[in-house]
C-alpha positions in Angstrom: -36.6 94.5 -12.4 -35.3 94.2 -8.8 -36.8 91.7 -6.4 -38.2 94.6 -4.3 -40.2 96.0 -7.2 -41.9 92.8 -8.0 -45.5 92.2 -7.2 -46.5 89.5 -4.8 -47.3 87.2 -7.6 -44.0 87.9 -9.2 -42.1 87.3 -6.1 -43.7 83.9 -5.6 -42.9 83.0 -9.2 -39.3 84.1 -8.6 -39.1 82.0 -5.4 -40.4 79.0 -7.2 -37.8 79.3 -10.0 -35.0 79.6 -7.5 -36.1 76.5 -5.6 -36.3 74.6 -8.9 -32.8 75.6 -9.8 -31.5 74.5 -6.4 -33.1 71.1 -6.9 -31.7 70.7 -10.3 -28.2 71.6 -9.0 -28.5 69.1 -6.1 -29.6 66.4 -8.5 -26.6 67.0 -10.8 -24.2 67.0 -7.9 -25.8 63.7 -6.6 -25.5 62.2 -10.1 -21.9 63.3 -10.4 -21.1 61.8 -7.0 -22.7 58.5 -7.9 -20.9 58.4 -11.2 -17.5 59.1 -9.4 -18.2 56.3 -6.8 -19.0 53.9 -9.6 -15.9 54.9 -11.5 -13.6 54.3 -8.5 -15.3 50.9 -7.9 -14.7 49.9 -11.5 -11.1 50.9 -11.3 -10.5 49.0 -8.0 -12.2 45.9 -9.6 -10.4 46.0 -12.9 -6.9 47.1 -12.1 -5.7 43.8 -10.4 -7.1 41.8 -13.3 -5.5 44.0 -15.9 -2.3 43.9 -14.0 -2.3 40.1 -13.8 -2.9 39.9 -17.5 -0.3 42.5 -18.5 2.5 41.7 -16.1 3.4 38.2 -17.4 3.4 39.5 -21.0 5.7 42.4 -20.1 7.9 40.3 -18.0 7.1 42.4 -14.9 7.6 40.5 -11.6 7.0 43.3 -9.0 4.1 42.5 -6.7 1.0 44.5 -7.2 1.2 45.5 -3.6 4.2 47.7 -4.4 2.1 49.6 -6.9 -0.6 50.2 -4.4 1.8 51.3 -1.8 0.8 48.5 0.6 4.0 48.4 2.7 4.7 47.2 6.1 7.1 48.9 8.6 9.9 46.8 10.0 9.7 45.4 13.5 11.9 48.0 14.9 9.5 50.8 13.9 11.9 52.3 11.5 10.4 55.0 9.2 12.0 53.1 6.2 9.5 51.0 4.3 10.0 47.4 3.1 7.9 45.7 0.4 5.3 43.3 1.9 6.5 39.7 1.9 4.3 38.0 -0.7 6.3 34.7 -0.7 4.2 31.6 -1.1 3.7 29.5 2.0 6.1 26.5 2.4 4.5 23.4 0.8 3.4 20.6 3.0 6.0 17.8 3.2 5.4 15.0 0.8 4.4 11.7 2.3 7.1 9.0 2.4 6.8 6.7 -0.7 5.4 3.3 0.1 8.2 0.8 -0.7 7.4 -1.6 -3.5 6.9 -5.2 -2.7 9.6 -7.6 -3.9 6.8 -9.6 -5.6 3.1 -10.0 -6.1 0.9 -13.1 -5.9 0.4 -15.1 -9.0 -2.1 -17.6 -10.3 0.3 -19.2 -12.6 1.3 -22.5 -11.1 4.7 -22.3 -12.7 5.5 -19.0 -10.9 7.5 -19.2 -7.6 5.0 -16.7 -6.3 1.9 -18.7 -6.9 -0.4 -18.3 -4.0 -2.0 -21.7 -2.9 -4.4 -21.7 0.0 -7.8 -22.7 0.9 -9.3 -19.9 -1.3 -6.8 -20.4 -4.1 -6.5 -23.9 -5.5 -4.0 -24.6 -8.2 -5.3 -24.2 -11.8 -5.5 -26.8 -13.1 -6.1 -28.7 -9.9 -4.0 -31.7 -11.1 -1.0 -29.4 -12.1 2.4 -31.1 -12.1 5.7 -29.2 -12.5 7.8 -30.0 -15.4 11.2 -29.4 -13.7 11.1 -31.8 -10.8 14.5 -33.0 -9.6 15.8 -34.8 -6.5 17.8 -32.4 -4.2 21.3 -33.7 -3.2 20.5 -33.7 0.5 19.9 -36.2 3.3 16.4 -37.6 3.2 14.3 -39.6 5.7 12.8 -42.0 3.2 14.1 -44.5 0.7 11.9 -43.1 -2.0 13.4 -40.0 -3.8 11.8 -36.8 -2.7 11.5 -34.1 -5.4 11.4 -30.4 -5.7 11.3 -28.0 -8.6 14.8 -27.3 -9.8 15.2 -23.8 -8.3 13.8 -24.8 -4.9 16.0 -27.9 -4.9 19.1 -25.9 -5.4 18.2 -23.5 -2.7 17.4 -26.3 -0.3 20.8 -27.8 -0.9 22.5 -24.5 -0.1 20.4 -24.1 3.0 21.3 -27.6 4.4 25.0 -27.0 3.6 24.9 -23.7 5.4 23.3 -25.3 8.4 25.9 -28.0 8.5 28.6 -25.4 8.5 27.0 -23.9 11.6 26.8 -27.3 13.2 23.1 -28.0 12.6 22.1 -31.2 10.9 18.9 -31.1 8.9 17.2 -33.6 6.6 14.3 -33.4 4.0 11.3 -35.3 5.0 8.7 -34.3 2.5 8.7 -32.5 -0.9 6.5 -32.6 -4.0 3.3 -34.5 -3.6 1.2 -35.1 -6.7 -2.5 -34.6 -7.0 -3.2 -38.3 -6.9 -1.0 -38.7 -3.8 -2.7 -35.9 -2.0 -6.1 -37.2 -2.9 -5.2 -40.6 -1.4 -3.8 -39.0 1.8 -6.9 -36.8 2.2 -9.5 -39.4 1.3 -8.0 -42.0 3.8 -8.3 -39.7 6.7 -11.6 -38.3 5.5 -13.1 -41.8 5.5 -12.1 -42.1 9.1 -12.9 -38.7 10.7 -14.9 -36.7 8.2 -14.4 -33.3 6.5 -13.9 -31.0 9.5 -11.2 -33.0 11.3 -9.4 -33.9 8.1 -9.3 -30.1 6.9 -7.5 -29.2 10.1 -4.4 -31.3 9.3 -4.5 -32.3 5.7 -4.8 -30.0 2.6 -7.4 -31.0 0.0 -6.1 -32.3 -3.3 -5.4 -29.3 -5.6 -5.0 -27.0 -2.5 -1.7 -28.3 -1.2 1.5 -26.3 -1.5 3.4 -29.5 -1.7 1.8 -30.0 -5.1 3.6 -26.9 -6.4 7.0 -28.5 -5.9 8.0 -25.4 -4.0 7.3 -26.6 -0.5 9.5 -28.8 1.7 9.4 -30.2 5.2 12.7 -30.5 7.1 13.5 -32.1 10.4 16.3 -32.3 13.0 17.2 -35.8 12.1 20.1 -36.3 14.5 18.5 -34.6 17.5 17.0 -37.2 19.9 15.1 -34.6 21.8 12.9 -33.7 18.8 12.9 -35.5 15.4 9.8 -33.8 14.2 6.7 -31.9 15.4 6.0 -28.6 17.0 9.1 -29.1 19.2 11.2 -28.4 16.1 10.8 -24.7 16.8 12.6 -25.1 20.1 15.6 -27.0 18.8 18.8 -25.4 17.8 18.1 -26.7 14.3 14.6 -25.2 14.2 15.9 -21.9 15.5 18.7 -21.8 12.9 16.0 -22.4 10.2 13.8 -19.6 11.5 16.8 -17.2 11.4 18.4 -18.2 8.1 15.8 -19.8 5.8 15.0 -16.4 4.2 18.6 -15.9 3.1 18.1 -19.0 0.9 14.6 -18.0 -0.4 12.4 -19.8 2.0 9.7 -18.7 4.5 8.1 -20.6 7.2 4.7 -20.8 5.6 2.4 -21.5 8.6 3.4 -19.2 11.5 2.6 -19.4 15.1 -0.7 -17.6 15.8 -1.6 -17.2 12.1 -4.2 -20.0 12.0 -7.0 -17.6 11.2 -5.1 -16.3 8.2 -3.6 -19.5 6.7 -6.1 -22.1 8.1 -3.2 -24.3 9.5 -1.6 -24.7 12.8 2.0 -23.7 13.4 4.4 -25.8 11.2 7.9 -24.6 11.9 9.2 -27.4 9.7 7.2 -26.5 6.5 9.2 -24.2 4.3 7.9 -22.5 1.1 10.3 -21.3 -1.6 9.5 -17.7 -2.8 12.9 -16.3 -3.8 15.4 -14.5 -1.6 14.0 -10.9 -1.9 10.4 -11.9 -1.1 11.5 -14.3 1.7 13.6 -11.7 3.4 10.8 -9.0 3.3 8.2 -11.5 4.7 10.5 -12.7 7.4 11.7 -9.2 8.4 8.0 -8.2 8.8 7.1 -11.3 10.6 3.9 -11.9 8.5 2.3 -14.5 6.3 2.4 -14.5 2.5 -1.3 -13.6 2.6 -0.6 -10.5 4.6 2.5 -9.6 2.5 0.6 -9.9 -0.8 -2.5 -8.2 0.8 -4.7 -11.1 0.2 -7.8 -12.3 2.2 -7.4 -14.6 5.1 -8.0 -18.2 3.9 -9.1 -20.1 7.1 -12.0 -21.6 5.3 -12.2 -23.4 1.9 -14.0 -21.9 -1.0 -16.3 -24.9 -1.2 -17.9 -26.6 1.8 -17.1 -30.2 0.8 -14.1 -31.7 -1.0 -14.4 -33.2 -4.4 -13.3 -36.8 -3.8 
């Protein structure tokens, strides 16, 4: 039956059916569109991951951008296309390696690198070296002065080298036993007390002289300065400052280092640590505490000495 032949009720029914069919068609189109969008999103999400997994297995090295057609024109505007530069950025320059120290501090009293200061007494405190010898050098006392064998040989070489350069040196102090240091400290302590004694005399067990590695030298033939702070200004003292490291010695208590070492400047007091360490320390112009990265030792670890 044609539309024109329908009754009013029939026409309304026909119009309702047509509207329902249009709604169904729109819904199907919308659903198809949503499904298509979802499929495209899934492909865009999955393709890079699938490619990253497949390409190493297959030995494929072409960048994914070439497959996607992501190409950049050259700077001249040429119509030819070049693959995008996917090269990795240049790595940051590696920091310069920290040079290793020639030595590290030791608590072993037999080590030439034993650290002895107001925070680090010898262990045991009455330690005595087993290899003490008398260096074959000019001395200022009738009593034989002693050093450990390695330090004694180095001192002999130093004094010979100084003489070859016209500088006359003599040994005025070397190894000092625990008992000798105790007597020296106790005598002064009885006269002036702890504070003033600590300024000039090491406590027993805390003295570098007890290691057998420390030596005091003087310009024995120089009438302008036999001993004392003036030694630094003499030709002999200047020679020692410039050359001691080549023989394994450092000036232990530097000028201006009182807050680190606990002692005033002693240009005559040499400590044997071996050539490599001595040259490093002297080149840097620092104390052994600084070189070995140890705390400043201007105060004793205990308030009062054990006398």
